C-alpha positions in Angstrom: -36.0 29.0 45.4 -38.9 31.5 44.9 -40.3 32.6 41.7 -38.5 35.9 41.7 -35.1 34.0 42.1 -36.0 31.7 39.2 -36.8 34.7 36.9 -33.5 36.4 38.0 -31.6 33.2 37.4 -33.2 32.8 33.9 -32.2 36.5 33.0 -28.7 35.9 34.1 -28.5 32.7 32.0 -29.7 34.7 28.9 -27.0 37.3 29.7 -24.2 34.7 29.7 -25.5 33.4 26.4 -25.0 36.7 24.8 -28.5 37.9 24.8 -28.6 41.8 25.0 -32.3 42.6 24.2 -35.4 41.0 25.5 -39.0 41.9 24.4 -41.4 42.9 27.3 -45.0 43.8 27.3 -46.5 47.0 28.7 -47.1 45.5 32.1 -43.4 44.5 32.4 -42.4 48.0 31.4 -44.5 49.4 34.3 -42.7 47.1 36.8 -39.3 48.0 35.5 -40.2 51.7 35.6 -41.4 51.4 39.2 -38.1 49.7 40.2 -36.1 52.4 38.7 -38.0 55.2 40.4 -37.9 53.3 43.7 -34.1 52.9 43.4 -33.8 56.7 42.8 -36.0 57.4 45.8 -34.5 54.7 48.1 -37.9 53.3 48.9 -39.7 50.0 48.4 -41.4 49.9 44.9 -45.1 49.9 45.0 -47.1 47.0 43.4 -48.0 47.6 39.9 -51.6 46.9 39.4 -52.9 46.1 35.9 -55.3 48.7 34.6 -59.0 48.0 34.9 -61.0 47.3 31.8 -62.9 50.4 30.5 -66.5 50.9 31.6 -69.3 50.4 29.1 -71.3 53.2 27.6 -73.6 53.4 30.6 -70.8 53.4 33.2 -69.9 50.4 35.4 -72.5 48.0 36.4 -74.2 48.6 39.8 -73.1 46.7 42.7 -75.9 44.6 44.3 -76.6 45.5 47.9 -76.6 43.1 50.9 -75.1 40.2 48.8 -72.7 37.8 50.6 -69.2 38.4 49.9 -67.8 36.1 47.2 -64.5 34.4 47.8 -61.7 35.8 45.7 -60.7 33.6 42.8 -57.2 32.1 43.1 -54.7 34.3 41.4 -53.8 33.1 37.9 -50.1 32.3 37.0 -49.7 35.5 35.1 -51.1 37.6 38.1 -48.8 35.8 40.6 -45.8 36.3 38.3 -46.6 40.2 38.2 -46.9 40.2 41.9 -43.5 38.4 42.4 -41.8 40.7 39.8 -43.2 43.9 41.6 -41.4 43.0 44.8 -38.0 44.8 45.4 -35.0 43.1 44.0 -32.6 41.6 46.6 -29.5 43.8 47.0 -26.5 42.1 45.6 -22.9 43.2 46.6 -21.2 44.9 43.8 -17.9 43.1 42.9 -15.3 45.3 41.7 -13.2 44.2 38.7 -9.4 43.8 39.6 -7.4 46.1 37.4 -4.7 43.8 35.9 -1.3 45.5 36.2 0.8 46.3 33.1 4.3 44.5 32.8 6.6 45.6 30.0 10.2 45.9 31.0 11.3 47.2 27.8 14.6 46.6 25.8 15.8 47.2 22.2 16.2 43.3 21.6 15.2 40.0 23.2 18.4 39.7 25.2 17.8 43.2 26.8 14.1 42.3 27.5 15.0 39.1 29.3 17.6 40.8 31.2 15.2 43.6 32.2 12.5 41.1 33.3 15.0 39.3 35.6 16.1 42.7 37.1 12.6 44.1 37.6 10.6 41.1 38.6 12.1 40.7 42.1 10.9 44.0 43.2 8.0 44.6 40.8 5.5 46.5 42.9 2.1 45.0 41.9 3.2 41.6 43.2 5.4 42.7 46.1 2.6 45.1 47.5 0.2 42.0 47.9 2.2 41.3 51.0 1.3 37.6 50.6 4.5 36.3 48.8 7.9 35.1 49.9 11.1 37.2 48.9 13.0 34.9 46.6 12.0 34.9 42.9 12.0 31.7 40.9 12.9 32.4 37.3 12.1 30.3 34.3 14.5 27.6 32.9 15.2 26.2 29.4 15.2 27.3 25.7 13.9 30.8 25.1 12.9 29.9 21.6 11.2 26.6 22.6 8.2 25.1 20.7 6.8 23.7 23.9 6.2 25.7 27.2 5.4 23.9 30.5 3.8 26.1 33.1 2.8 25.4 36.7 1.0 27.5 39.2 3.6 28.5 41.7 7.0 27.3 43.2 7.3 25.0 46.1 9.9 24.6 48.7 12.4 22.8 46.5 11.9 25.3 43.7 12.5 28.3 45.9 15.6 26.6 47.4 17.1 26.0 43.9 15.7 29.1 42.3 14.4 26.9 39.5 11.0 25.6 38.5 10.0 21.9 38.9 12.5 20.6 41.3 12.2 17.7 43.8 10.4 14.5 43.2 7.7 16.1 41.1 10.5 17.7 38.9 12.0 14.2 38.6 8.5 13.0 37.2 8.5 15.8 34.7 12.0 14.8 33.5 10.8 11.3 32.9 7.9 12.7 30.8 10.3 14.8 28.8 12.7 11.8 28.3 9.7 9.7 27.0 9.0 12.6 24.5 12.8 12.4 23.6 13.2 15.9 25.0 15.4 17.5 27.8 14.8 20.6 29.9 17.3 22.5 27.8 14.9 22.0 24.8 11.7 23.2 26.4 10.7 26.3 28.4 9.8 25.7 32.0 8.1 28.4 34.1 5.4 29.1 36.7 2.7 31.7 36.5 3.5 32.9 39.9 7.2 33.5 40.3 7.3 33.7 44.0 6.4 30.9 46.6 3.1 31.9 48.3 3.6 32.8 51.9 1.9 31.6 55.1 2.4 31.8 58.9 5.2 29.7 60.5 6.0 28.3 57.0 8.7 25.6 56.6 8.5 23.0 53.9 4.7 23.6 53.3 3.3 25.5 50.5 -0.3 26.8 50.0 -1.9 27.1 46.6 -1.8 30.6 45.1 -4.8 32.8 45.4 -6.8 34.0 42.3 -5.5 37.5 42.8 -1.8 36.4 42.9 -2.4 34.4 39.7 -4.2 37.2 38.0 -1.5 39.8 38.9 1.1 37.3 37.5 -0.5 36.9 34.2 1.0 39.9 32.5 4.5 38.6 33.3 3.6 35.2 31.7 2.1 37.1 28.7 5.4 38.9 28.3 7.3 35.6 28.4 5.1 34.2 25.6 5.6 37.2 23.5 9.4 36.6 23.6 9.2 32.8 23.3 6.4 32.4 20.9 5.9 28.7 21.3 3.7 26.4 19.2 2.0 24.9 22.3 1.6 25.6 26.0 1.1 22.7 28.5 -0.7 23.9 31.7 0.3 21.5 34.6 -2.5 21.1 37.2 -5.9 22.8 37.6 -4.5 25.8 39.4 -2.3 26.6 36.5 -5.2 26.1 34.1 -7.5 28.5 36.1 -4.9 31.1 36.4 -3.9 31.0 32.7 -7.2 30.6 31.1 -9.3 32.6 33.5 -12.4 30.4 33.1 -13.4 30.2 36.8 -13.4 27.3 39.2 -13.7 24.5 36.6 -12.4 21.1 37.6 -9.4 19.7 35.9 -11.5 17.2 34.0 -13.4 20.0 32.4 -10.2 21.7 31.2 -8.8 18.4 29.9 -11.7 18.0 27.5 -10.5 20.8 25.2 -7.5 22.3 23.6 -7.7 25.9 24.8 -6.0 29.1 23.5 -3.8 31.8 25.1 -3.0 34.7 22.9 -3.6 32.4 20.0 -1.3 29.7 21.2 -2.7 26.3 21.7 -3.1 25.2 25.5 -3.2 21.6 26.5 -4.1 21.1 30.2 -3.0 17.9 32.1 -2.1 16.8 35.6 0.8 18.3 37.5 3.7 15.8 37.5 3.2 15.4 41.3 0.0 13.5 40.4 2.2 10.6 39.2 3.7 10.3 42.7 0.1 9.6 44.0 -1.2 7.1 41.4 -0.1 3.9 39.8 -3.2 3.4 37.7 -2.2 2.6 34.2 -5.4 4.1 32.8 -4.6 7.4 34.3 -1.1 7.4 33.2 -2.1 6.4 29.7 -4.5 9.4 29.6 -1.8 11.7 30.7 0.5 10.3 28.1 -2.1 10.7 25.3 -2.1 14.4 26.2 1.6 14.5 25.8 1.3 12.7 22.4 -1.2 15.5 21.5 1.3 18.1 22.6 3.9 16.5 20.4 1.5 16.5 17.4 0.9 20.1 17.9 4.6 20.9 18.1 5.3 18.9 15.0 7.5 16.3 16.8 7.9 12.8 15.3 6.1 9.9 17.2 7.3 6.5 16.9 5.3 3.2 17.5 7.1 2.6 20.9 5.9 6.0 22.1 2.4 5.3 20.9 2.3 2.1 22.8 3.2 3.4 26.2 0.9 2.4 29.0 -1.3 0.4 26.8 -2.4 -3.1 27.8 -0.1 -5.8 26.3 -1.5 -7.1 23.0 -3.0 -3.8 22.1 
């Protein structure tokens, strides 16, 4: 990485930290002005040369004749930096911000709002016009006034077939988690960010992860759901659900698990998708997932007994 790239990275870092103003000296102002003028002209900016020191009262000293040329001194760090900064900036592609669609199906009361959502969502243009989703909608399930919401990223084959979220073996693992929490599907609210199974060529049982755009365009629908449910806590199941819900970029699951997040003022706990339990028998990992469920129960104000606190702990603990 060259010096110019280092400077640009440093400026980008300051910007992400909230720095909006930066003091610069006169030489830097000249460089920035040359960049601006060159951008308007569509030409390469000329190097900005520091002004020579003023001559003395008798003018500049005479130059001796027939003297051997002296080697130029090595540029000092400040001079090299000025030379690097005077080079044209690399052109970066401009990334347009996606305009998130608006989803408000209307209704004079909660029942009408739910009915309107179920009626509008299967043909809602912003999602259907993406051309990347299958036809059948998978609607939420459970208590519409629940204290706890479980949200995944998108339906799979079994979900699409049943028209309900969290089916198949992964759904069975979720049922087991709920049972350990002394809860049932009827007591919580189960949903997916994306209500359609992502499509792909020659698709049978296989399902691809949803794209960033598919999740982003689904967020207004989930926002509408949460305004109606008004839960005490949201549980994001898996890294894709966490990324789509929290919009924090490509963080790994472990980074999301380190914090309790917030969506519209509602606490969000991120944990593994129930399908993870199909792939691991590690008691340490199962205990960590269970501790996250204990945290969810605490936020929701549910009672926790000694037996529940002891799940997946080594004997004698």
